[in-house]
Backbone bond lengths (Angstrom), bond angles and torsions (degrees), N, CA, C in turn:
res aa  C-N    CA-C-N  psi(-1)  N-CA   C-N-CA  omega(-1)  CA-C   N-CA-C  phi
1 M - - - 1.422 - - 1.559 106.06 -
2 T 1.336 114.09 154.26 1.480 119.03 178.36 1.525 104.60 -135.63
3 D 1.445 113.45 157.88 1.389 120.12 177.51 1.500 115.75 -64.06
4 A 1.364 114.83 -11.93 1.446 119.12 179.15 1.529 108.63 -82.90
5 L 1.303 121.53 -4.95 1.448 126.04 175.69 1.497 110.95 -138.16
6 L 1.348 118.28 117.59 1.412 117.91 179.91 1.597 107.38 -112.41
7 V 1.322 113.37 149.44 1.447 124.85 -179.78 1.491 108.84 -126.46
8 D 1.356 116.65 128.06 1.490 119.76 174.62 1.530 106.61 -128.82
9 R 1.368 116.11 134.52 1.460 119.07 -174.55 1.557 104.02 -117.71
10 A 1.303 120.68 131.48 1.454 124.82 174.62 1.522 109.01 -159.58
11 D 1.280 114.98 130.45 1.468 125.23 173.11 1.590 111.98 53.81
12 G 1.316 116.71 42.48 1.472 125.74 179.61 1.540 113.21 73.96
13 V 1.342 117.11 12.98 1.490 120.49 177.85 1.532 105.41 -114.07
14 A 1.307 116.27 131.14 1.395 124.78 168.28 1.510 113.05 -102.63
15 T 1.322 119.94 120.37 1.500 124.86 -179.97 1.499 103.57 -103.81
16 V 1.386 115.42 116.93 1.446 123.54 174.76 1.512 106.95 -105.88
17 T 1.335 113.62 121.32 1.479 122.82 -176.65 1.503 112.44 -115.64
18 L 1.354 117.99 119.15 1.416 124.10 172.64 1.506 104.83 -70.13
19 N 1.340 119.50 124.41 1.454 121.17 -163.87 1.553 107.41 -126.60
20 R 1.350 118.10 58.80 1.454 122.98 171.98 1.549 108.47 -130.32
21 P 1.277 117.32 59.12 1.462 121.49 -172.73 1.475 114.07 -58.71
22 D 1.295 118.85 -29.49 1.432 119.11 -177.36 1.478 113.61 -72.24
23 S 1.323 118.86 -18.18 1.443 124.31 172.07 1.493 112.93 -112.69
24 L 1.429 114.41 21.54 1.475 121.31 174.21 1.589 106.85 59.77
25 N 1.326 111.69 37.92 1.512 126.23 174.93 1.623 108.52 50.92
26 S 1.290 110.51 43.17 1.476 114.28 173.14 1.546 110.44 -68.60
27 L 1.313 117.16 156.23 1.388 125.56 -165.10 1.549 110.37 -99.76
28 D 1.341 118.59 97.80 1.441 120.98 171.78 1.507 108.88 -89.67
29 T 1.282 118.21 179.90 1.463 123.20 -171.19 1.567 110.36 -64.91
30 A 1.340 115.41 -42.03 1.483 120.55 -177.78 1.546 109.38 -65.31
31 T 1.321 115.99 -37.02 1.500 116.73 -179.93 1.479 111.15 -71.71
32 K 1.290 115.55 -42.70 1.492 120.01 177.29 1.485 113.34 -57.68
33 E 1.296 117.29 -44.19 1.457 125.31 178.38 1.535 111.98 -61.24
34 A 1.370 114.67 -47.36 1.423 123.01 175.44 1.529 112.85 -61.10
35 L 1.306 117.11 -43.77 1.465 121.80 177.96 1.493 113.30 -62.02
36 R 1.339 112.70 -45.06 1.513 121.43 -179.76 1.588 107.28 -59.97
37 D 1.272 115.27 -49.88 1.450 120.15 -172.31 1.512 111.01 -71.31
38 T 1.344 113.58 -38.12 1.518 118.33 178.78 1.584 111.15 -66.09
39 L 1.294 116.60 -43.65 1.424 122.39 177.68 1.503 110.80 -55.60
40 A 1.332 115.79 -46.51 1.461 124.97 -175.97 1.571 107.36 -60.14
41 A 1.299 113.93 -46.89 1.532 122.15 -178.47 1.507 107.15 -63.84
42 L 1.349 120.89 -44.75 1.426 118.90 -175.97 1.529 113.53 -71.98
43 A 1.357 115.74 -27.22 1.449 118.90 179.13 1.594 110.40 -67.31
44 A 1.391 112.51 -29.03 1.487 118.36 -178.28 1.475 111.33 -88.88
45 D 1.321 119.63 -13.36 1.484 123.61 -172.94 1.556 109.15 -88.22
46 Q 1.338 116.98 104.34 1.428 122.49 -179.51 1.533 114.66 -66.55
47 D 1.332 116.44 -14.54 1.441 116.26 178.42 1.549 110.39 -85.09
48 V 1.264 115.96 -11.98 1.510 121.72 175.00 1.522 106.82 -94.38
49 R 1.338 119.16 115.11 1.438 121.88 -174.37 1.523 112.77 -116.20
50 A 1.348 117.91 4.62 1.512 123.05 172.56 1.511 103.62 -163.15
51 V 1.408 112.70 150.77 1.392 119.88 -177.84 1.538 108.92 -126.67
52 V 1.356 116.84 133.37 1.494 117.81 175.57 1.561 105.14 -112.88
53 L 1.299 120.40 130.26 1.423 124.50 174.50 1.560 108.80 -112.26
54 T 1.335 115.53 124.70 1.451 121.69 -178.61 1.575 110.43 -139.66
55 G 1.314 114.23 -179.65 1.468 120.61 176.08 1.530 110.30 -126.92
56 A 1.310 119.29 149.85 1.435 120.21 177.68 1.603 106.33 -88.05
57 G 1.324 112.63 150.97 1.499 119.20 175.06 1.484 107.55 84.96
58 R 1.422 112.33 -149.76 1.452 122.86 -168.08 1.485 114.05 -91.48
59 A 1.356 118.86 1.69 1.467 118.97 177.22 1.484 110.43 -136.79
60 F 1.295 115.95 156.64 1.503 124.37 176.81 1.572 103.91 -73.50
61 C 1.312 118.01 -69.73 1.456 126.69 178.90 1.477 111.96 -170.89
62 V 1.337 115.95 129.30 1.535 118.63 -177.55 1.512 111.58 -95.83
63 G 1.302 116.03 14.71 1.449 118.12 177.31 1.422 115.59 88.92
64 Q 1.407 116.31 -153.47 1.446 124.69 -175.03 1.582 108.99 -59.15
65 D 1.387 110.59 135.06 1.480 118.95 170.31 1.530 107.52 -63.41
66 L 1.322 118.79 99.69 1.468 121.59 -177.66 1.484 113.08 -67.84
67 R 1.341 120.70 -30.66 1.388 118.64 178.32 1.510 114.75 -64.33
68 E 1.367 114.17 -37.56 1.427 120.47 172.73 1.524 112.39 -64.73
69 H 1.402 113.17 -39.16 1.406 118.82 -178.37 1.558 112.72 -66.44
70 V 1.341 114.65 -40.91 1.485 120.43 173.82 1.525 112.37 -58.45
71 E 1.249 115.25 -41.82 1.466 119.77 179.95 1.538 109.16 -61.16
72 S 1.365 113.35 -40.19 1.501 118.53 -178.66 1.514 108.36 -66.61
73 L 1.352 115.55 -40.63 1.470 119.74 -178.44 1.537 111.99 -61.94
74 E 1.378 112.36 -46.88 1.464 119.88 -178.22 1.502 113.75 -66.94
75 A 1.342 113.51 -34.58 1.482 117.72 174.00 1.409 116.60 -61.55
76 G 1.393 115.83 -35.98 1.477 120.79 176.84 1.502 114.28 68.76
77 T 1.351 115.45 21.57 1.455 114.65 -179.28 1.559 107.55 -108.52
78 G 1.382 116.35 126.01 1.406 119.60 -178.94 1.413 115.07 70.80
79 S 1.345 119.62 -162.99 1.434 123.98 175.11 1.541 114.78 -97.43
80 S 1.271 120.34 119.75 1.435 123.52 -171.93 1.571 107.32 -69.35
81 L 1.312 117.25 -17.35 1.495 121.19 -177.96 1.433 110.62 -109.94
82 S 1.343 121.27 16.90 1.386 121.71 167.89 1.429 120.18 -58.48
83 T 1.387 110.68 -19.43 1.496 118.74 175.07 1.483 113.10 -61.83
84 V 1.353 121.70 -20.88 1.510 119.32 178.10 1.513 106.52 -64.38
85 R 1.260 117.14 -48.47 1.520 121.11 -177.45 1.553 110.17 -72.94
86 E 1.306 118.10 -41.86 1.469 120.66 -176.71 1.459 117.78 -74.67
87 H 1.362 115.38 -31.23 1.429 120.52 -170.22 1.608 111.63 -123.06
88 Y 1.338 112.41 -63.94 1.443 115.00 -173.04 1.463 117.25 -65.95
89 N 1.265 120.58 -33.73 1.447 122.58 175.68 1.476 112.48 -64.44
90 P 1.363 115.64 -52.51 1.461 115.44 177.72 1.559 114.47 -61.43
91 I 1.310 120.78 -37.04 1.385 124.09 174.94 1.531 113.36 -61.86
92 A 1.278 117.69 -47.43 1.394 121.51 179.54 1.607 111.39 -64.51
93 T 1.300 115.40 -38.08 1.460 120.01 176.95 1.521 111.58 -62.64
94 L 1.394 115.29 -46.69 1.434 120.79 179.82 1.533 113.60 -58.64
95 I 1.318 117.51 -36.02 1.440 121.26 -177.69 1.550 108.20 -76.00
96 V 1.278 118.88 -45.65 1.461 120.21 176.48 1.491 114.81 -64.13
97 E 1.354 116.92 -34.79 1.440 118.00 -175.42 1.523 111.11 -100.34
98 M 1.357 116.32 5.60 1.444 119.90 176.71 1.543 110.88 -55.57
99 P 1.316 121.69 119.52 1.382 123.49 -170.85 1.545 113.23 -84.67
100 K 1.429 111.67 43.65 1.437 122.91 178.37 1.515 105.45 -166.50
101 P 1.307 116.25 163.21 1.504 119.72 -173.26 1.563 109.23 -71.87
102 V 1.394 113.53 141.38 1.382 121.30 173.22 1.501 112.71 -119.46
103 I 1.379 117.26 123.74 1.443 119.97 -178.14 1.533 109.29 -115.00
104 A 1.313 118.82 130.44 1.469 123.47 179.34 1.485 108.72 -98.69
105 A 1.337 119.39 120.67 1.508 124.26 -179.91 1.485 102.95 -98.55
106 V 1.410 115.33 100.47 1.489 121.18 -169.04 1.534 110.67 -104.50
107 R 1.417 111.11 92.18 1.409 114.31 171.52 1.531 114.20 -97.69
108 G 1.238 118.15 129.25 1.530 123.27 -177.42 1.518 110.37 79.13
109 M 1.304 111.01 -145.84 1.536 119.22 -171.17 1.494 111.97 -80.15
110 A 1.305 118.90 136.46 1.464 124.95 167.11 1.470 106.03 -123.92
111 A 1.391 119.97 112.95 1.433 119.63 -169.85 1.555 108.65 -132.39
112 G 1.345 117.96 152.18 1.419 122.26 178.89 1.547 113.13 52.48
113 A 1.275 120.56 -126.58 1.383 124.56 -178.90 1.549 111.81 -66.32
114 G 1.307 116.01 -21.44 1.496 124.39 175.41 1.470 107.46 -64.12
115 A 1.358 119.90 -49.81 1.438 125.52 177.55 1.513 109.85 -62.45
116 S 1.362 115.07 -44.15 1.500 117.25 -179.78 1.471 111.08 -59.05
117 L 1.316 122.81 -42.13 1.420 129.39 175.13 1.504 107.85 -48.88
118 A 1.368 114.75 -55.43 1.486 119.50 -174.37 1.481 109.04 -63.90
119 F 1.385 119.27 -39.98 1.481 117.49 -178.49 1.573 116.82 -68.68
120 L 1.301 112.40 -15.27 1.493 119.51 177.44 1.511 110.50 -85.40
121 A 1.344 119.21 -18.41 1.475 120.23 178.08 1.620 106.96 -70.26
122 D 1.377 109.51 157.32 1.513 115.04 -179.76 1.515 109.43 -72.70
123 F 1.305 117.45 -29.30 1.519 116.76 -178.07 1.583 104.69 -143.00
124 R 1.317 114.07 148.65 1.474 121.22 177.96 1.403 109.95 -132.45
125 V 1.338 118.19 124.74 1.434 128.97 175.99 1.486 111.31 -107.00
126 G 1.390 117.08 129.92 1.385 121.16 -178.55 1.589 114.38 -133.91
127 G 1.249 119.22 168.81 1.491 123.66 174.59 1.504 109.02 -125.70
128 P 1.398 118.32 -171.25 1.358 129.80 -175.09 1.552 112.81 -52.08
129 K 1.389 116.53 -38.73 1.361 120.36 -172.58 1.573 110.32 -97.08
130 T 1.294 117.61 4.72 1.429 121.52 179.18 1.676 108.31 -65.36
131 A 1.272 117.71 138.80 1.464 121.99 176.69 1.544 109.44 -152.75
132 F 1.294 113.06 149.76 1.460 118.85 178.44 1.502 109.36 -120.81
133 L 1.330 119.28 142.09 1.497 123.80 177.93 1.479 106.90 -140.14
134 M 1.448 116.68 109.89 1.442 118.57 171.09 1.570 108.24 -79.53
135 A 1.341 113.48 87.26 1.465 120.73 -163.09 1.564 112.18 -86.49
136 F 1.321 117.24 2.05 1.454 120.04 -168.20 1.497 110.36 -58.63
137 A 1.386 119.68 -52.23 1.431 125.83 -178.73 1.620 113.98 -57.91
138 N 1.312 113.05 -26.02 1.545 117.43 177.83 1.468 112.79 -70.50
139 V 1.307 119.30 -17.21 1.478 122.89 175.74 1.571 109.15 -118.74
140 G 1.329 118.93 22.55 1.398 123.19 173.25 1.447 116.23 68.58
141 L 1.332 115.85 34.96 1.457 123.25 177.36 1.461 115.83 -123.83
142 A 1.288 119.75 157.69 1.482 124.76 171.84 1.494 107.71 -85.02
143 A 1.327 115.92 175.80 1.485 122.95 -178.69 1.477 108.82 -71.41
144 D 1.388 114.72 154.75 1.473 118.57 171.58 1.520 106.70 -151.50
145 T 1.334 113.22 -175.02 1.465 120.42 -178.43 1.523 112.71 61.85
146 G 1.370 113.43 33.06 1.448 120.74 177.21 1.538 115.42 78.67
147 A 1.328 121.41 6.40 1.428 120.91 -175.03 1.532 111.16 -65.15
148 S 1.296 120.73 -32.51 1.468 124.18 -179.02 1.560 109.92 -71.90
149 W 1.284 116.70 -12.42 1.440 123.85 176.31 1.552 111.91 -100.05
150 S 1.250 114.33 -46.22 1.493 119.40 -175.39 1.507 111.88 -76.11
151 L 1.319 122.07 -44.99 1.397 123.88 -175.11 1.533 112.37 -59.38
152 P 1.353 122.06 -48.62 1.463 118.62 178.75 1.473 112.70 -60.23
153 R 1.308 114.01 -30.77 1.567 118.87 179.45 1.509 111.35 -68.60
154 L 1.365 113.99 -35.78 1.442 119.79 179.26 1.494 116.52 -76.37
155 V 1.387 113.88 -46.36 1.517 119.77 -171.76 1.449 113.25 -123.72
156 G 1.365 123.19 -2.52 1.374 122.13 -175.23 1.523 114.52 90.56
157 R 1.339 117.59 153.60 1.427 120.81 -171.37 1.591 114.73 -59.85
158 A 1.431 113.97 -44.79 1.436 117.61 -178.32 1.533 111.08 -60.64
159 K 1.276 119.14 -47.63 1.495 122.09 -179.52 1.481 111.93 -65.73
160 A 1.367 117.75 -40.75 1.469 124.07 174.90 1.549 108.99 -55.11
161 L 1.343 119.38 -46.19 1.438 123.26 -175.78 1.515 106.08 -69.98
162 E 1.236 122.21 -34.13 1.507 123.71 -179.31 1.597 108.55 -70.95
163 L 1.354 117.11 -40.78 1.455 119.44 177.47 1.475 110.69 -66.78
164 L 1.300 122.38 -41.71 1.428 121.93 -178.74 1.468 117.06 -74.30
165 L 1.380 113.66 -35.42 1.534 116.41 -177.36 1.471 114.18 -83.55
166 F 1.304 116.59 -39.36 1.487 120.76 176.06 1.551 110.28 -68.32
167 A 1.422 114.73 -41.19 1.418 120.76 177.54 1.541 110.79 56.92
168 E 1.372 115.65 50.90 1.459 122.83 178.41 1.488 109.12 -116.70
169 P 1.406 114.95 154.77 1.450 117.04 -177.40 1.560 112.55 -63.75
170 V 1.233 118.54 147.45 1.486 126.30 173.81 1.464 108.24 -114.70
171 D 1.387 117.89 117.03 1.470 120.40 -175.75 1.611 112.22 -76.75
172 A 1.239 116.51 167.57 1.517 119.18 -173.56 1.510 112.13 -59.07
173 A 1.321 117.62 -44.62 1.516 115.55 -179.92 1.485 111.94 -63.33
174 T 1.329 120.28 -42.13 1.419 121.74 178.83 1.502 110.61 -68.03
175 A 1.292 120.31 -36.18 1.450 125.79 177.59 1.562 109.16 -60.89
176 H 1.321 116.20 -42.03 1.443 121.08 -179.84 1.475 112.43 -66.96
177 R 1.413 115.42 -43.58 1.405 120.30 178.54 1.546 110.85 -63.54
178 L 1.239 119.95 -38.21 1.468 123.86 -179.64 1.563 113.66 -70.58
179 G 1.353 112.94 -24.68 1.457 116.95 -176.68 1.542 111.10 100.81
180 L 1.338 118.09 8.39 1.451 120.20 178.19 1.519 106.49 -79.47
181 L 1.274 122.07 -25.49 1.499 120.01 169.56 1.479 108.70 -110.93
182 T 1.340 116.74 136.30 1.502 119.39 175.88 1.511 109.87 -82.86
183 R 1.283 120.07 -37.62 1.467 122.48 178.00 1.491 105.87 -128.78
184 L 1.387 117.18 140.85 1.491 122.72 168.65 1.441 108.57 -124.84
185 V 1.375 114.64 116.96 1.425 115.54 -177.85 1.544 107.28 -101.70
186 D 1.336 112.82 167.06 1.525 119.63 -169.98 1.566 112.64 -79.06
187 D 1.317 115.96 -18.78 1.429 120.17 -169.93 1.569 107.02 -130.86
188 D 1.275 119.18 126.08 1.445 122.80 -176.80 1.591 111.47 -63.71
189 E 1.359 115.30 -25.62 1.465 114.11 174.55 1.507 115.64 -75.27
190 Q 1.302 118.54 -4.30 1.424 123.72 175.44 1.509 114.98 -98.49
191 V 1.345 114.16 0.83 1.503 116.55 -178.39 1.483 111.99 -65.43
192 L 1.349 117.58 -49.07 1.418 122.26 -175.18 1.648 108.44 -70.04
193 P 1.341 117.09 -47.13 1.528 116.19 174.11 1.441 114.71 -53.30
194 T 1.375 119.10 -43.15 1.364 122.49 -179.39 1.547 113.47 -64.37
195 A 1.337 115.42 -39.51 1.458 121.87 173.54 1.445 110.52 -61.04
196 L 1.308 118.28 -45.92 1.513 124.60 -176.69 1.456 108.22 -65.22
197 A 1.363 122.55 -37.43 1.409 126.09 175.58 1.520 111.69 -58.87
198 L 1.347 114.61 -46.54 1.457 120.44 -178.97 1.571 106.61 -64.44
199 A 1.265 117.56 -46.74 1.470 120.94 -178.15 1.517 111.37 -58.67
200 T 1.384 115.18 -44.73 1.450 119.93 179.81 1.588 110.36 -60.86
201 R 1.355 114.40 -40.15 1.481 115.31 179.08 1.524 110.93 -63.42
202 F 1.382 117.48 -41.80 1.456 120.27 178.55 1.542 111.17 -69.04
203 A 1.326 117.62 -33.90 1.508 118.59 -179.03 1.498 110.31 -67.80
204 A 1.305 121.37 -13.70 1.449 123.42 177.56 1.572 109.20 -99.03
205 G 1.301 118.80 7.64 1.461 124.15 -175.55 1.487 114.71 -102.53
206 P 1.360 119.38 -174.42 1.429 121.52 178.82 1.551 115.44 -78.91
207 T 1.289 116.48 85.68 1.401 122.42 -165.81 1.500 112.41 -55.88
208 F 1.297 115.90 -45.46 1.494 118.35 -175.24 1.541 106.44 -63.98
209 A 1.321 119.00 -44.11 1.478 120.43 178.21 1.607 114.27 -56.43
210 Y 1.385 111.75 -39.86 1.442 119.00 178.37 1.540 107.60 -63.52
211 G 1.243 118.90 -39.73 1.502 119.68 -177.28 1.518 109.07 -69.99
212 Q 1.322 118.67 -36.13 1.521 122.06 174.59 1.540 110.79 -64.17
213 I 1.307 117.10 -41.15 1.436 119.24 -175.17 1.569 106.04 -68.51
214 K 1.282 118.89 -39.62 1.494 121.98 178.76 1.526 107.52 -59.87
215 R 1.308 115.18 -43.88 1.488 122.26 -175.55 1.500 107.11 -64.04
216 Q 1.300 119.89 -42.21 1.464 125.06 177.55 1.535 110.88 -57.84
217 L 1.361 113.61 -51.47 1.483 119.72 -173.84 1.596 113.31 -67.78
218 A 1.354 112.73 -27.42 1.507 117.79 179.94 1.480 111.84 -80.37
219 A 1.344 117.64 -13.78 1.502 120.91 -171.94 1.519 110.80 -80.20
220 S 1.318 114.77 155.60 1.479 122.89 169.76 1.414 108.88 -134.30
221 G 1.336 114.67 159.28 1.477 119.20 -177.25 1.504 111.69 151.76
222 T 1.294 117.23 -177.95 1.375 123.05 175.02 1.574 114.15 -61.59
223 F 1.337 119.02 167.47 1.421 117.51 173.32 1.453 113.69 -63.38
224 A 1.326 117.76 -37.23 1.457 120.37 -179.95 1.485 112.78 -65.86
225 E 1.321 115.43 -36.09 1.460 120.13 -179.14 1.508 110.05 -72.87
226 I 1.247 118.10 -36.78 1.553 121.93 172.07 1.575 111.99 -63.06
227 L 1.353 115.43 -39.52 1.502 116.90 176.27 1.495 111.65 -63.87
228 E 1.377 113.62 -36.61 1.419 115.44 179.96 1.500 113.69 -73.26
229 L 1.307 116.83 -32.30 1.485 118.07 173.23 1.497 109.32 -68.50
230 E 1.284 121.55 -38.45 1.431 120.65 176.32 1.559 111.68 -62.77
231 A 1.291 116.60 -36.49 1.495 119.38 177.77 1.557 111.57 -66.77
232 E 1.269 114.69 -38.48 1.447 123.47 178.63 1.556 111.09 -63.40
233 A 1.362 110.57 -44.61 1.568 121.69 -178.65 1.558 107.25 -62.39
234 Q 1.318 115.45 -50.31 1.474 118.50 -174.52 1.515 111.76 -67.86
235 A 1.353 117.31 -34.88 1.392 121.24 175.73 1.563 112.73 -62.75
236 A 1.322 114.01 -40.35 1.509 119.30 175.92 1.455 111.22 -69.51
237 C 1.326 120.42 -46.06 1.512 122.33 174.92 1.435 113.03 -58.05
238 G 1.391 119.64 -38.67 1.429 120.91 -175.74 1.474 112.85 -64.87
239 Q 1.394 117.03 -17.47 1.485 116.68 179.49 1.524 113.10 -91.45
240 T 1.359 118.69 2.03 1.465 120.55 -174.93 1.514 111.06 -85.36
241 A 1.305 116.08 150.61 1.439 123.04 176.69 1.541 109.26 -60.82
242 D 1.286 115.91 -35.16 1.537 122.15 -177.42 1.548 105.55 -59.76
243 H 1.353 116.84 -50.34 1.511 118.44 -179.38 1.513 111.55 -55.32
244 H 1.289 112.25 -52.79 1.560 118.12 -173.59 1.494 109.96 -61.07
245 Q 1.386 116.72 -42.24 1.433 119.54 -175.54 1.517 109.45 -71.96
246 A 1.331 117.62 -45.28 1.483 122.55 179.88 1.496 112.26 -61.03
247 T 1.347 120.36 -40.76 1.491 123.13 179.87 1.477 107.10 -64.01
248 A 1.389 117.80 -47.98 1.460 120.34 -178.65 1.555 109.94 -60.84
249 A 1.231 115.90 -42.42 1.565 122.79 -179.04 1.549 107.29 -61.01
250 F 1.346 118.21 -45.15 1.499 123.11 179.85 1.510 111.93 -57.30
251 V 1.288 115.11 -45.49 1.496 123.72 175.84 1.473 112.66 -57.20
252 R 1.384 113.24 -42.06 1.468 119.45 -177.09 1.531 109.72 -84.18
253 K 1.308 117.80 -0.73 1.464 123.53 -175.29 1.518 113.17 56.70
254 E 1.395 112.52 45.81 1.384 125.19 176.45 1.560 112.34 -113.83
255 R 1.328 116.16 158.52 1.399 122.08 175.62 1.508 111.32 -78.98
256 P 1.309 121.33 120.97 1.504 120.27 -179.05 1.566 113.52 -71.15
257 T 1.327 114.20 146.83 1.469 118.89 172.39 1.543 108.28 -110.30
258 F 1.301 117.98 115.66 1.432 123.82 -177.22 1.479 112.76 -86.46
259 T 1.331 120.59 133.57 1.409 121.93 176.07 1.589 115.18 -101.75
260 G 1.363 109.67 -8.56 1.506 111.66 -171.81 1.454 118.70 83.75
261 R 1.256 115.77 5.34 1.518 121.16 -178.15 1.557 110.73 -131.56
């Protein structure tokens, strides 16, 4: 762990905070490695039933630390963009395949890979100062960190192409209208509390079933393949204590208590 990444656990919720506020939480190598390893640990931790991803200070995350990147380019040693395979791809995969809900609390700017991280989350909460910028084309790069996968799913191919090619900021109201934000609150100070409230709600739910639903929606294939995936997911869910307990509670007209197992 590094001071650039903070993790707090409470009531089944893990809050992961990018903690480089002086650089608007830009992602240097140490932070990317810490985020990758932390997400892997949280995915395997059954006591963690929801994850909140946020940033310290006035921005969520402005993406790659460009000063570090320029040093790599000038040094001319190795591939300056090997970080895509080494860091960004594993981080993106861990968020999408996280077997529990992930909520991004997006205060301020989310740009480049920072915006991509937010778009991979299952839910995004923002406030009046929230903004997104798909900045890749502005520095002569294509999309990464899963943006070419997540954006068309959120807003459709035509709008995704517009956001990536024009590479202009999207304000909070527009982001909410487009579906880039799940919730838009009136006060920036309420972004994180709102995200934590959502996470706490999910942490009290059927965690295994949530993970299977995420897996279903991330899948692609023929209709027959999707039906087979649904059958597999239902068979797996049917073996959980949560399903057995919740079904019995429904018959008794009682409120179920989910353990996430």
